[in-house]
C-alpha positions as semicolon CSV with decimal commas, in nm:
position;residue;x (nm);y (nm);z (nm)
1;X;0,000;0,000;0,000
2;X;0,126;0,347;-0,089
3;X;0,218;0,528;0,239
4;X;0,091;0,861;0,102
5;X;-0,263;0,720;0,059
6;X;-0,487;0,639;0,354
7;X;-0,603;0,277;0,296
8;X;-0,941;0,340;0,459
9;X;-1,043;0,674;0,309
10;X;-0,826;0,676;-0,005
11;X;-0,721;1,032;0,081
12;X;-0,364;1,160;0,068
13;X;-0,168;1,171;0,394
14;X;0,144;1,361;0,489
15;X;0,453;1,144;0,501
16;X;0,777;1,287;0,641
17;X;0,945;1,253;0,301
18;X;0,667;1,442;0,124
19;X;0,642;1,705;0,399
20;X;1,017;1,774;0,383
21;X;1,003;1,806;0,005
22;X;0,709;2,048;0,019
23;X;0,865;2,256;0,299
24;X;1,189;2,298;0,105
25;X;1,016;2,377;-0,225
26;X;0,784;2,639;-0,077
27;X;1,066;2,784;0,130
28;X;1,274;2,840;-0,183
29;X;0,981;3,006;-0,360
30;X;0,872;3,241;-0,078
31;X;1,202;3,303;0,099
32;X;1,043;3,219;0,435
33;X;1,131;2,928;0,660
34;X;0,845;2,681;0,618
35;X;0,747;2,419;0,876
36;X;0,497;2,135;0,834
37;X;0,348;1,923;1,111
38;X;0,150;1,602;1,127
39;X;-0,195;1,575;1,297
40;X;-0,021;1,552;1,637
41;X;0,163;1,885;1,582
42;X;0,498;1,705;1,546
43;X;0,726;1,873;1,291
44;X;0,782;1,637;0,995
45;X;0,917;1,886;0,741
46;X;1,118;2,204;0,786
47;X;1,391;2,412;0,626
48;X;1,562;2,401;0,966
49;X;1,630;2,029;1,004
50;X;1,697;2,063;1,379
51;X;1,327;2,132;1,434
52;X;1,214;1,806;1,270
53;X;1,071;1,573;1,534
54;X;0,988;1,850;1,784
55;X;0,638;1,956;1,887
56;X;0,506;2,284;1,745
57;X;0,273;2,391;2,023
58;X;0,099;2,668;1,825
59;X;-0,025;2,406;1,579
60;X;-0,224;2,225;1,848
61;X;-0,489;2,496;1,854
62;X;-0,490;2,525;1,476
63;X;-0,543;2,150;1,444
64;X;-0,822;2,162;1,700
65;X;-1,014;2,456;1,548
66;X;-0,919;2,423;1,183
67;X;-0,852;2,798;1,172
68;X;-0,528;2,988;1,094
69;X;-0,347;3,165;1,379
70;X;-0,066;3,420;1,401
71;X;0,182;3,442;1,688
72;X;0,398;3,739;1,771
73;X;0,741;3,711;1,926
74;X;0,586;3,761;2,271
75;X;0,321;3,490;2,212
76;X;0,576;3,253;2,060
77;X;0,798;3,291;2,364
78;X;0,529;3,141;2,584
79;X;0,493;2,827;2,367
80;X;0,718;2,530;2,311
81;X;0,896;2,502;1,974
82;X;0,731;2,812;1,829
83;X;0,875;3,115;1,652
84;X;0,696;3,432;1,540
85;X;0,487;3,377;1,230
86;X;0,168;3,212;1,115
87;X;0,025;2,859;1,132
88;X;-0,245;2,735;0,892
89;X;-0,438;2,409;0,874
90;X;-0,379;2,171;0,582
91;X;-0,720;2,040;0,485
92;X;-0,813;1,750;0,260
93;X;-1,187;1,732;0,214
94;X;-1,314;1,835;0,556
95;X;-1,031;1,675;0,751
96;X;-0,731;1,864;0,892
97;X;-0,429;1,641;0,832
98;X;-0,156;1,878;0,951
99;X;-0,038;2,237;0,954
100;X;0,194;2,454;0,748
101;X;0,371;2,736;0,932
102;X;0,572;3,035;0,811
103;X;0,837;3,195;1,029
104;X;0,856;3,575;1,021
105;X;0,685;3,895;1,130
106;X;0,310;3,810;1,140
107;X;0,215;4,118;0,938
108;X;0,456;4,016;0,662
109;X;0,381;3,646;0,645
110;X;0,003;3,690;0,677
111;X;-0,037;3,796;0,313
112;X;0,145;3,481;0,202
113;X;-0,032;3,247;0,441
114;X;-0,338;3,149;0,238
115;X;-0,134;3,113;-0,080
116;X;0,117;2,887;0,094
117;X;-0,156;2,672;0,245
118;X;-0,328;2,637;-0,090
119;X;0,000;2,552;-0,261
120;X;0,076;2,293;0,006
121;X;-0,262;2,128;-0,042
122;X;-0,216;2,127;-0,421
123;X;0,132;1,974;-0,395
124;X;0,000;1,714;-0,154
125;X;-0,283;1,614;-0,386
126;X;-0,053;1,608;-0,690
127;X;0,198;1,390;-0,508
128;X;-0,078;1,150;-0,404
129;X;-0,216;1,145;-0,760
130;X;0,129;1,073;-0,901
131;X;0,183;0,790;-0,658
132;X;-0,160;0,655;-0,738
133;X;-0,075;0,656;-1,109
134;X;0,255;0,484;-1,042
135;X;0,070;0,217;-0,844
136;X;-0,169;0,172;-1,134
137;X;0,120;0,139;-1,379
138;X;0,279;-0,119;-1,153
139;X;-0,048;-0,313;-1,137
140;X;-0,076;-0,307;-1,518
141;X;0,283;-0,430;-1,556
142;X;0,216;-0,708;-1,305
143;X;-0,100;-0,807;-1,492
144;X;0,065;-0,838;-1,834
145;X;0,348;-1,038;-1,674
146;X;0,088;-1,264;-1,511
147;X;-0,057;-1,331;-1,855
148;X;0,286;-1,389;-2,008
149;X;0,401;-1,629;-1,734
150;X;0,067;-1,793;-1,659
151;X;0,091;-2,157;-1,551
152;X;-0,241;-2,328;-1,468
153;X;-0,056;-2,570;-1,241
154;X;0,064;-2,283;-1,022
155;X;-0,182;-1,995;-1,058
156;X;-0,561;-1,997;-1,049
157;X;-0,703;-1,834;-1,363
158;X;-0,981;-1,684;-1,152
159;X;-0,727;-1,484;-0,951
160;X;-0,582;-1,334;-1,270
161;X;-0,932;-1,259;-1,400
162;X;-1,004;-1,078;-1,073
163;X;-0,699;-0,858;-1,126
164;X;-0,833;-0,775;-1,472
165;X;-1,160;-0,661;-1,318
166;X;-0,968;-0,441;-1,071
167;X;-0,807;-0,270;-1,370
168;X;-1,148;-0,205;-1,526
169;X;-1,115;-0,480;-1,786
170;X;-1,372;-0,735;-1,895
171;X;-1,197;-1,072;-1,846
172;X;-1,427;-1,255;-2,087
173;X;-1,348;-1,028;-2,383
174;X;-1,117;-1,177;-2,646
175;X;-0,782;-0,999;-2,673
176;X;-0,483;-1,038;-2,901
177;X;-0,138;-1,013;-2,747
178;X;0,080;-0,760;-2,926
179;X;0,451;-0,761;-2,844
180;X;0,685;-0,469;-2,906
181;X;1,064;-0,469;-2,885
182;X;1,247;-0,136;-2,926
183;X;1,604;-0,014;-2,929
184;X;1,778;0,314;-3,002
185;X;1,823;0,372;-3,374
186;X;2,124;0,589;-3,288
187;X;2,343;0,438;-3,015
188;X;2,457;0,785;-2,910
189;X;2,104;0,919;-2,861
190;X;1,957;0,989;-2,519
191;X;1,754;0,707;-2,366
192;X;1,378;0,729;-2,396
193;X;1,179;0,662;-2,080
194;X;0,936;0,375;-2,075
195;X;0,656;0,613;-1,977
196;X;0,722;0,808;-2,298
197;X;0,710;0,488;-2,503
198;X;0,393;0,372;-2,330
199;X;0,226;0,707;-2,397
200;X;0,284;0,659;-2,770
201;X;0,176;0,294;-2,754
202;X;-0,149;0,391;-2,583
203;X;-0,211;0,661;-2,839
204;X;-0,239;0,388;-3,103
205;X;-0,394;0,116;-2,886
206;X;-0,648;0,340;-2,717
207;X;-0,957;0,120;-2,690
208;X;-1,098;0,135;-2,336
209;X;-1,049;-0,240;-2,308
210;X;-0,686;-0,234;-2,425
211;X;-0,413;-0,269;-2,166
212;X;-0,045;-0,192;-2,229
213;X;0,243;-0,252;-1,991
214;X;0,615;-0,313;-1,963
215;X;0,739;-0,672;-1,952
216;X;1,114;-0,604;-1,948
217;X;1,361;-0,338;-2,058
218;X;1,280;-0,254;-2,419
219;X;0,991;-0,501;-2,433
220;X;0,625;-0,399;-2,409
221;X;0,301;-0,600;-2,417
222;X;-0,039;-0,483;-2,537
223;X;-0,347;-0,695;-2,478
224;X;-0,561;-0,547;-2,754
225;X;-0,937;-0,595;-2,735
226;X;-1,049;-0,789;-3,043
227;X;-1,388;-0,652;-3,131
228;X;-1,548;-0,437;-3,399
229;X;-1,323;-0,344;-3,691
230;X;-1,024;-0,502;-3,520
231;X;-1,151;-0,849;-3,611
232;X;-1,072;-0,775;-3,977
233;X;-0,758;-0,957;-4,097
234;X;-0,452;-0,737;-4,086
235;X;-0,613;-0,453;-3,888
236;X;-0,394;-0,498;-3,580
237;X;-0,087;-0,548;-3,801
238;X;-0,164;-0,213;-3,967
239;X;-0,184;-0,049;-3,624
240;X;0,156;-0,200;-3,539
241;X;0,311;-0,055;-3,852
242;X;0,171;0,288;-3,764
243;X;0,306;0,263;-3,409
244;X;0,655;0,169;-3,528
245;X;0,658;0,473;-3,755
246;X;0,557;0,700;-3,466
247;X;0,823;0,555;-3,235
248;X;1,093;0,617;-3,494
249;X;0,978;0,966;-3,597
250;X;0,916;1,094;-3,243
251;X;1,171;0,911;-3,031
252;X;1,433;0,771;-3,268
253;X;1,347;0,413;-3,177
254;X;1,379;0,110;-3,403
255;X;1,138;-0,169;-3,328
256;X;0,963;-0,483;-3,435
257;X;0,627;-0,622;-3,334
258;X;0,430;-0,944;-3,336
259;X;0,057;-1,014;-3,308
260;X;-0,095;-1,328;-3,160
261;X;-0,438;-1,457;-3,249
262;X;-0,716;-1,342;-3,012
263;X;-0,802;-1,546;-2,706
264;X;-1,052;-1,495;-2,424
265;X;-0,982;-1,519;-2,054
266;X;-0,649;-1,575;-1,885
267;X;-0,575;-1,898;-2,072
268;X;-0,673;-1,755;-2,410
269;X;-0,463;-1,440;-2,365
270;X;-0,167;-1,648;-2,248
271;X;-0,185;-1,863;-2,562
272;X;-0,204;-1,546;-2,770
273;X;0,104;-1,414;-2,591
274;X;0,296;-1,738;-2,650
275;X;0,207;-1,728;-3,019
276;X;0,315;-1,364;-3,047
277;X;0,641;-1,436;-2,865
278;X;0,716;-1,721;-3,104
279;X;0,630;-1,502;-3,404
280;X;0,863;-1,230;-3,275
281;X;1,142;-1,485;-3,241
282;X;1,096;-1,674;-3,569
283;X;0,953;-1,398;-3,788
284;X;1,279;-1,214;-3,861
285;X;1,439;-1,540;-3,977
286;X;1,152;-1,640;-4,206
287;X;1,064;-1,288;-4,327
288;X;1,390;-1,089;-4,317
289;X;1,339;-0,718;-4,362
290;X;0,987;-0,719;-4,219
291;X;0,906;-0,542;-3,891
292;X;0,557;-0,672;-3,810
293;X;0,487;-1,044;-3,777
294;X;0,159;-1,224;-3,718
295;X;0,120;-1,566;-3,561
296;X;-0,131;-1,658;-3,832
297;X;0,140;-1,622;-4,099
298;X;0,395;-1,823;-3,901
299;X;0,201;-2,132;-3,800
300;X;0,426;-2,373;-3,990
301;X;0,756;-2,224;-3,859
302;X;0,593;-2,219;-3,514
303;X;0,513;-2,589;-3,540
304;X;0,863;-2,670;-3,664
305;X;1,018;-2,459;-3,392
306;X;0,823;-2,650;-3,127
307;X;1,004;-2,974;-3,218
308;X;1,321;-3,059;-3,023
309;X;1,634;-2,907;-3,179
310;X;1,800;-3,242;-3,245
311;X;1,486;-3,380;-3,410
312;X;1,471;-3,073;-3,637
313;X;1,836;-3,115;-3,731
314;X;1,790;-3,486;-3,820
315;X;1,486;-3,404;-4,033
316;X;1,665;-3,129;-4,226
317;X;1,976;-3,344;-4,278
318;X;1,772;-3,642;-4,400
319;X;1,569;-3,440;-4,649
320;X;1,824;-3,188;-4,776
321;X;2,127;-3,413;-4,781
322;X;2,427;-3,237;-4,937
323;X;2,233;-2,933;-5,059
324;X;2,327;-2,704;-4,762
325;X;2,691;-2,759;-4,846
326;X;2,658;-2,607;-5,194
327;X;2,808;-2,259;-5,248
328;X;2,475;-2,131;-5,382
329;X;2,262;-2,293;-5,110
330;X;2,091;-1,965;-5,003
331;X;1,970;-1,921;-5,362
332;X;1,858;-2,283;-5,390
333;X;1,680;-2,260;-5,057
334;X;1,500;-1,944;-5,163
335;X;1,395;-2,124;-5,482
336;X;1,253;-2,422;-5,292
337;X;1,056;-2,195;-5,059
338;X;0,924;-1,987;-5,348
339;X;0,834;-2,304;-5,538
340;X;0,609;-2,427;-5,254
341;X;0,463;-2,091;-5,155
342;X;0,394;-2,008;-5,520
343;X;0,178;-2,318;-5,555
344;X;0,422;-2,509;-5,786
345;X;0,321;-2,282;-6,075
346;X;0,619;-2,201;-6,297
347;X;0,510;-1,856;-6,415
348;X;0,380;-1,743;-6,077
349;X;0,690;-1,867;-5,892
350;X;0,926;-1,707;-6,145
351;X;0,750;-1,374;-6,097
352;X;0,762;-1,418;-5,722
353;X;1,139;-1,479;-5,732
354;X;1,195;-1,208;-5,998
355;X;1,370;-1,452;-6,229
356;X;1,308;-1,587;-6,580
357;X;1,104;-1,904;-6,618
358;X;1,403;-2,084;-6,773
359;X;1,620;-1,985;-6,476
360;X;1,363;-2,141;-6,244
361;X;1,359;-2,461;-6,450
362;X;1,740;-2,475;-6,437
363;X;1,744;-2,436;-6,059
364;X;1,474;-2,700;-6,004
365;X;1,663;-2,945;-6,225
366;X;1,986;-2,874;-6,033
367;X;1,812;-2,928;-5,699
368;X;1,666;-3,255;-5,822
369;X;2,005;-3,385;-5,936
370;X;2,187;-3,285;-5,617
371;X;1,918;-3,417;-5,382
372;X;1,797;-3,719;-5,577
373;X;1,439;-3,608;-5,512
374;X;1,155;-3,531;-5,751
375;X;1,123;-3,165;-5,658
376;X;0,839;-3,110;-5,905
377;X;0,632;-3,372;-5,724
378;X;0,422;-3,175;-5,466
379;X;0,465;-3,421;-5,179
380;X;0,845;-3,421;-5,215
381;X;0,849;-3,044;-5,270
382;X;0,650;-2,981;-4,951
383;X;0,887;-3,207;-4,759
384;X;1,183;-3,004;-4,888
385;X;0,998;-2,678;-4,817
386;X;0,957;-2,776;-4,452
387;X;1,321;-2,880;-4,435
388;X;1,425;-2,540;-4,575
389;X;1,222;-2,358;-4,309
390;X;1,381;-2,584;-4,048
391;X;1,725;-2,496;-4,182
392;X;1,644;-2,123;-4,155
393;X;1,531;-2,165;-3,794
394;X;1,845;-2,364;-3,711
395;X;2,061;-2,095;-3,870
396;X;1,884;-1,820;-3,675
397;X;1,919;-2,012;-3,347
398;X;2,292;-2,056;-3,410
399;X;2,335;-1,681;-3,467
400;X;2,146;-1,606;-3,145
401;X;2,371;-1,842;-2,945
402;X;2,682;-1,676;-3,088
403;X;2,554;-1,335;-2,978
């Protein structure tokens, strides 16, 4: 619980740290020594640190009546811990939660008294509001991490759903997990705060049922409500592209994003997150040069990536044989992938690869001779296509381990 918020009433309370900060700030602005007490008239903030922890007797009456009081040098001399000046109640709602006192000639400080009290109350409310917002941000971050790390064997889905309700979310609404990873485009540029990044993220994902939080340094998660126009294919991917442009133009950030398929409830959102995380990991290998990846477009690489690494390696070796050892293997691999994804249609595949039809025929014949497989037979071609994707994933995993 935030110490500056009363857990029963929800109202701000004066902590010693906040009181000291306010006393010093107002003292610098007005030029007067400012003293702040708690509801027991104990000094908890003061420009003169020796007075902190003492009792300010003049504040007792102010706390009791809720009315300001001035005290001359003669009056101050008859009270404990008091100097000439003015004491005013600090009021939140109808409750007096402390006093703010100015040291000086009463006639001089009187004209500043009401302004100082009002400024103190404003600073107190702003500090409490800021802390409340920080608590909310922390709760949002915790919630998206709960979704990301959800394990039904350890955590009750109902407990996570309850946290969603506390954040004003409908737990039964389908949401798609959207992952964002960012880094500085210019290594010498100043770091951008996560609050600044989140503000831009929430500008794009601004549905009342969207929730966006920080998962780790440079990694953000949006649980985007999937309803209305957002159910149209590619709509969330378009929003991701727009967000990446804003992040670069405004903050000099490079980024990439992935979108999972919508799922309802804690389990559904967790599956969406897992799919998006896999798409963000495998997407750059399968679609180099792209910045937005969708789980729907990466189902086959996702399935291949789920197999044990050694099993993937054996499959690729058995199907591809000596092909990966050829000097032009990247070109041959691209041809095999284009051949399958182009529907085994010579003209369409040649256009897709930006090569002449005869060049495609030459490559297919070469692949067939080197592999001993009938590459123009769909079943064999699909087998080789899957092996090529496996090879790409293996290559990407090797690069990641080297880094």
